[in-house]
Backbone as JSON Lines, residues from 0, in Angstrom:
{"i":0,"aa":"M","n":[-13.38,72.31,-10.02],"ca":[-12.8,70.98,-9.98],"c":[-12.17,70.66,-8.63]}
{"i":1,"aa":"P","n":[-11.34,71.56,-8.04],"ca":[-10.74,71.25,-6.74],"c":[-11.79,70.97,-5.67]}
{"i":2,"aa":"N","n":[-12.94,71.64,-5.75],"ca":[-13.99,71.41,-4.76],"c":[-14.5,69.98,-4.83]}
{"i":3,"aa":"N","n":[-14.62,69.42,-6.05],"ca":[-15.06,68.04,-6.23],"c":[-14.07,67.07,-5.58]}
{"i":4,"aa":"I","n":[-12.76,67.34,-5.75],"ca":[-11.74,66.5,-5.13],"c":[-11.82,66.6,-3.61]}
{"i":5,"aa":"T","n":[-11.98,67.81,-3.12],"ca":[-12.1,68.03,-1.68],"c":[-13.31,67.29,-1.12]}
{"i":6,"aa":"N","n":[-14.44,67.38,-1.82],"ca":[-15.65,66.67,-1.37],"c":[-15.43,65.17,-1.34]}
{"i":7,"aa":"R","n":[-14.78,64.65,-2.37],"ca":[-14.53,63.2,-2.42],"c":[-13.57,62.77,-1.3]}
{"i":8,"aa":"L","n":[-12.5,63.53,-1.1],"ca":[-11.57,63.2,-0.02],"c":[-12.24,63.27,1.35]}
{"i":9,"aa":"N","n":[-13.08,64.27,1.55],"ca":[-13.81,64.37,2.82],"c":[-14.73,63.17,3.01]}
{"i":10,"aa":"N","n":[-15.37,62.71,1.93],"ca":[-16.23,61.53,1.99],"c":[-15.41,60.29,2.37]}
{"i":11,"aa":"V","n":[-14.24,60.15,1.75],"ca":[-13.37,59.0,2.05],"c":[-12.95,59.04,3.51]}
{"i":12,"aa":"L","n":[-12.49,60.21,3.97],"ca":[-12.06,60.34,5.37],"c":[-13.19,60.05,6.34]}
{"i":13,"aa":"S","n":[-14.36,60.55,6.02],"ca":[-15.53,60.31,6.88],"c":[-15.88,58.83,6.93]}
{"i":14,"aa":"T","n":[-15.86,58.17,5.78],"ca":[-16.19,56.75,5.7],"c":[-15.17,55.9,6.44]}
{"i":15,"aa":"L","n":[-13.9,56.28,6.34],"ca":[-12.84,55.49,6.96],"c":[-12.61,55.84,8.43]}
{"i":16,"aa":"N","n":[-13.44,56.71,8.97],"ca":[-13.37,57.03,10.4],"c":[-13.47,55.74,11.2]}
{"i":17,"aa":"S","n":[-12.52,55.5,12.09],"ca":[-12.47,54.22,12.79],"c":[-13.72,53.94,13.61]}
{"i":18,"aa":"N","n":[-14.32,54.97,14.2],"ca":[-15.55,54.74,14.98],"c":[-16.7,54.29,14.09]}
{"i":19,"aa":"K","n":[-16.82,54.93,12.92],"ca":[-17.88,54.54,11.99],"c":[-17.68,53.1,11.5]}
{"i":20,"aa":"L","n":[-16.44,52.77,11.14],"ca":[-16.17,51.42,10.66],"c":[-16.4,50.38,11.76]}
{"i":21,"aa":"T","n":[-15.98,50.7,12.97],"ca":[-16.19,49.78,14.09],"c":[-17.68,49.56,14.32]}
{"i":22,"aa":"N","n":[-18.45,50.62,14.32],"ca":[-19.9,50.49,14.54],"c":[-20.57,49.7,13.42]}
{"i":23,"aa":"E","n":[-20.16,49.96,12.19],"ca":[-20.72,49.22,11.05],"c":[-20.35,47.74,11.15]}
{"i":24,"aa":"A","n":[-19.09,47.47,11.48],"ca":[-18.64,46.08,11.63],"c":[-19.38,45.4,12.77]}
{"i":25,"aa":"Y","n":[-19.56,46.1,13.88],"ca":[-20.26,45.53,15.03],"c":[-21.69,45.13,14.66]}
{"i":26,"aa":"K","n":[-22.4,46.04,14.0],"ca":[-23.79,45.74,13.62],"c":[-23.84,44.48,12.75]}
{"i":27,"aa":"H","n":[-22.92,44.37,11.8],"ca":[-22.93,43.21,10.92],"c":[-22.52,41.94,11.68]}
{"i":28,"aa":"F","n":[-21.47,42.04,12.47],"ca":[-20.98,40.89,13.24],"c":[-22.11,40.31,14.09]}
{"i":29,"aa":"V","n":[-22.81,41.18,14.8],"ca":[-23.93,40.71,15.64],"c":[-25.04,40.11,14.79]}
{"i":30,"aa":"S","n":[-25.3,40.69,13.63],"ca":[-26.39,40.19,12.79],"c":[-26.1,38.79,12.24]}
{"i":31,"aa":"V","n":[-24.82,38.45,12.06],"ca":[-24.48,37.12,11.55],"c":[-24.1,36.15,12.66]}
{"i":32,"aa":"T","n":[-24.13,36.61,13.9],"ca":[-23.85,35.73,15.04],"c":[-25.05,34.8,15.22]}
{"i":33,"aa":"P","n":[-24.8,33.49,15.29],"ca":[-25.92,32.55,15.48],"c":[-26.71,32.87,16.74]}
{"i":34,"aa":"I","n":[-27.99,32.58,16.68],"ca":[-28.84,32.86,17.83],"c":[-29.6,31.6,18.22]}
{"i":35,"aa":"R","n":[-29.42,31.2,19.44],"ca":[-30.23,30.14,20.01],"c":[-30.89,30.69,21.26]}
{"i":36,"aa":"S","n":[-30.07,31.11,22.21],"ca":[-30.62,31.71,23.42],"c":[-30.45,33.23,23.42]}
{"i":37,"aa":"G","n":[-29.62,33.75,22.52],"ca":[-29.34,35.18,22.48],"c":[-28.09,35.56,23.27]}
{"i":38,"aa":"N","n":[-27.49,34.6,23.96],"ca":[-26.33,34.87,24.8],"c":[-25.15,35.41,23.98]}
{"i":39,"aa":"A","n":[-24.86,34.8,22.84],"ca":[-23.72,35.24,22.03],"c":[-23.92,36.67,21.54]}
{"i":40,"aa":"R","n":[-25.09,36.98,21.07],"ca":[-25.35,38.35,20.59],"c":[-25.31,39.35,21.74]}
{"i":41,"aa":"R","n":[-25.88,38.97,22.87],"ca":[-25.9,39.86,24.04],"c":[-24.5,40.14,24.56]}
{"i":42,"aa":"N","n":[-23.61,39.17,24.45],"ca":[-22.27,39.31,25.02],"c":[-21.21,39.64,23.99]}
{"i":43,"aa":"T","n":[-21.63,40.19,22.87],"ca":[-20.69,40.74,21.88],"c":[-20.72,42.25,22.07]}
{"i":44,"aa":"T","n":[-19.56,42.82,22.33],"ca":[-19.48,44.24,22.65],"c":[-18.37,44.92,21.87]}
{"i":45,"aa":"I","n":[-18.41,46.24,21.87],"ca":[-17.34,47.05,21.31],"c":[-16.48,47.52,22.48]}
{"i":46,"aa":"V","n":[-15.19,47.28,22.38],"ca":[-14.23,47.77,23.36],"c":[-13.17,48.55,22.59]}
{"i":47,"aa":"G","n":[-13.19,49.86,22.73],"ca":[-12.3,50.7,21.93],"c":[-12.71,50.59,20.47]}
{"i":48,"aa":"N","n":[-11.81,50.14,19.63],"ca":[-12.13,49.93,18.21],"c":[-12.15,48.45,17.88]}
{"i":49,"aa":"S","n":[-12.41,47.63,18.87],"ca":[-12.44,46.18,18.68],"c":[-13.81,45.62,19.03]}
{"i":50,"aa":"I","n":[-14.11,44.51,18.41],"ca":[-15.33,43.77,18.73],"c":[-14.91,42.58,19.57]}
{"i":51,"aa":"E","n":[-15.53,42.44,20.74],"ca":[-15.2,41.33,21.62],"c":[-16.39,40.39,21.74]}
{"i":52,"aa":"A","n":[-16.13,39.13,21.45],"ca":[-17.12,38.08,21.63],"c":[-16.81,37.45,22.98]}
{"i":53,"aa":"N","n":[-17.53,37.86,23.99],"ca":[-17.2,37.53,25.37],"c":[-18.1,36.42,25.91]}
{"i":54,"aa":"Y","n":[-17.9,35.21,25.37],"ca":[-18.63,34.04,25.83],"c":[-17.75,32.83,25.55]}
{"i":55,"aa":"P","n":[-17.89,31.77,26.33],"ca":[-16.94,30.67,26.27],"c":[-16.88,29.92,24.94]}
{"i":56,"aa":"Y","n":[-17.92,29.95,24.15],"ca":[-17.95,29.17,22.91],"c":[-17.75,30.04,21.67]}
{"i":57,"aa":"A","n":[-17.18,31.21,21.84],"ca":[-16.94,32.13,20.73],"c":[-16.05,31.49,19.67]}
{"i":58,"aa":"E","n":[-14.99,30.83,20.1],"ca":[-14.06,30.19,19.16],"c":[-14.78,29.13,18.33]}
{"i":59,"aa":"R","n":[-15.63,28.37,18.96],"ca":[-16.37,27.33,18.23],"c":[-17.27,27.94,17.16]}
{"i":60,"aa":"L","n":[-17.97,29.01,17.52],"ca":[-18.84,29.66,16.53],"c":[-18.01,30.24,15.4]}
{"i":61,"aa":"E","n":[-16.86,30.79,15.74],"ca":[-16.0,31.41,14.72],"c":[-15.44,30.39,13.74]}
{"i":62,"aa":"T","n":[-15.29,29.16,14.18],"ca":[-14.73,28.12,13.3],"c":[-15.81,27.34,12.56]}
{"i":63,"aa":"G","n":[-17.04,27.85,12.56],"ca":[-18.09,27.24,11.76],"c":[-18.88,26.14,12.44]}
{"i":64,"aa":"Y","n":[-18.84,26.09,13.76],"ca":[-19.56,25.06,14.51],"c":[-21.07,25.12,14.26]}
{"i":65,"aa":"S","n":[-21.6,26.32,14.12],"ca":[-23.04,26.49,13.93],"c":[-23.4,26.52,12.44]}
{"i":66,"aa":"K","n":[-24.46,25.82,12.09],"ca":[-24.95,25.85,10.71],"c":[-25.47,27.24,10.34]}
{"i":67,"aa":"Q","n":[-25.81,28.04,11.36],"ca":[-26.28,29.41,11.1],"c":[-25.14,30.32,10.64]}
{"i":68,"aa":"A","n":[-23.91,29.96,10.96],"ca":[-22.75,30.78,10.57],"c":[-21.61,29.85,10.16]}
{"i":69,"aa":"P","n":[-21.75,29.16,9.03],"ca":[-20.73,28.2,8.64],"c":[-19.35,28.82,8.37]}
{"i":70,"aa":"K","n":[-19.31,30.12,8.09],"ca":[-18.03,30.81,7.88],"c":[-17.61,31.58,9.13]}
{"i":71,"aa":"G","n":[-18.31,31.37,10.24],"ca":[-18.04,32.16,11.43],"c":[-18.64,33.55,11.26]}
{"i":72,"aa":"M","n":[-18.13,34.5,12.02],"ca":[-18.66,35.86,11.95],"c":[-17.64,36.85,11.41]}
{"i":73,"aa":"T","n":[-16.35,36.57,11.62],"ca":[-15.32,37.53,11.24],"c":[-15.2,37.68,9.72]}
{"i":74,"aa":"E","n":[-15.07,36.58,9.0],"ca":[-14.91,36.67,7.54],"c":[-16.1,37.37,6.87]}
{"i":75,"aa":"P","n":[-17.33,37.01,7.21],"ca":[-18.46,37.74,6.61],"c":[-18.46,39.23,6.98]}
{"i":76,"aa":"T","n":[-17.99,39.55,8.18],"ca":[-17.94,40.96,8.6],"c":[-16.87,41.71,7.82]}
{"i":77,"aa":"I","n":[-15.72,41.1,7.61],"ca":[-14.67,41.74,6.82],"c":[-15.17,41.98,5.39]}
{"i":78,"aa":"E","n":[-15.82,41.01,4.82],"ca":[-16.37,41.18,3.46],"c":[-17.41,42.3,3.44]}
{"i":79,"aa":"H","n":[-18.23,42.37,4.45],"ca":[-19.23,43.44,4.55],"c":[-18.55,44.81,4.59]}
{"i":80,"aa":"I","n":[-17.5,44.94,5.38],"ca":[-16.79,46.22,5.49],"c":[-16.14,46.58,4.17]}
{"i":81,"aa":"R","n":[-15.57,45.61,3.49],"ca":[-14.99,45.88,2.17],"c":[-16.05,46.42,1.22]}
{"i":82,"aa":"N","n":[-17.21,45.8,1.19],"ca":[-18.32,46.27,0.34],"c":[-18.81,47.63,0.77]}
{"i":83,"aa":"Y","n":[-18.92,47.84,2.07],"ca":[-19.38,49.11,2.63],"c":[-18.47,50.25,2.17]}
{"i":84,"aa":"V","n":[-17.16,50.05,2.3],"ca":[-16.2,51.09,1.9],"c":[-16.29,51.32,0.39]}
{"i":85,"aa":"Y","n":[-16.4,50.26,-0.38],"ca":[-16.5,50.41,-1.83],"c":[-17.75,51.19,-2.24]}
{"i":86,"aa":"I","n":[-18.87,50.84,-1.63],"ca":[-20.13,51.53,-1.96],"c":[-20.06,53.01,-1.58]}
{"i":87,"aa":"K","n":[-19.48,53.3,-0.43],"ca":[-19.42,54.68,0.05],"c":[-18.38,55.53,-0.67]}
{"i":88,"aa":"T","n":[-17.26,54.89,-1.09],"ca":[-16.14,55.69,-1.61],"c":[-15.71,55.34,-3.03]}
{"i":89,"aa":"G","n":[-16.08,54.15,-3.5],"ca":[-15.6,53.69,-4.79],"c":[-14.2,53.1,-4.73]}
{"i":90,"aa":"I","n":[-13.69,52.93,-3.51],"ca":[-12.34,52.4,-3.31],"c":[-12.45,50.96,-2.82]}
{"i":91,"aa":"R","n":[-11.72,50.07,-3.48],"ca":[-11.69,48.66,-3.06],"c":[-10.56,48.48,-2.05]}
{"i":92,"aa":"I","n":[-10.89,47.81,-0.97],"ca":[-9.86,47.5,0.02],"c":[-9.73,46.0,0.19]}
């Protein structure tokens, strides 16, 4: 029985690793970023454990300016991470 608990805790710790979560969030954020010329997707980067949208119209896209991302990119990414953690660990965040 203790081994099962240890395995589950190790799985939780591995899933909640900040680098893994950042990379998972980045992939999703970029996938929901509207694409016209590709500039927004090209200029979205990971800096440390943060995702940076480094283009002048990032705020507009985030506030639903594009029909391709009416909720912006952050809210859908947060929801994706919540689902990701739940699927991997069974824990709701």
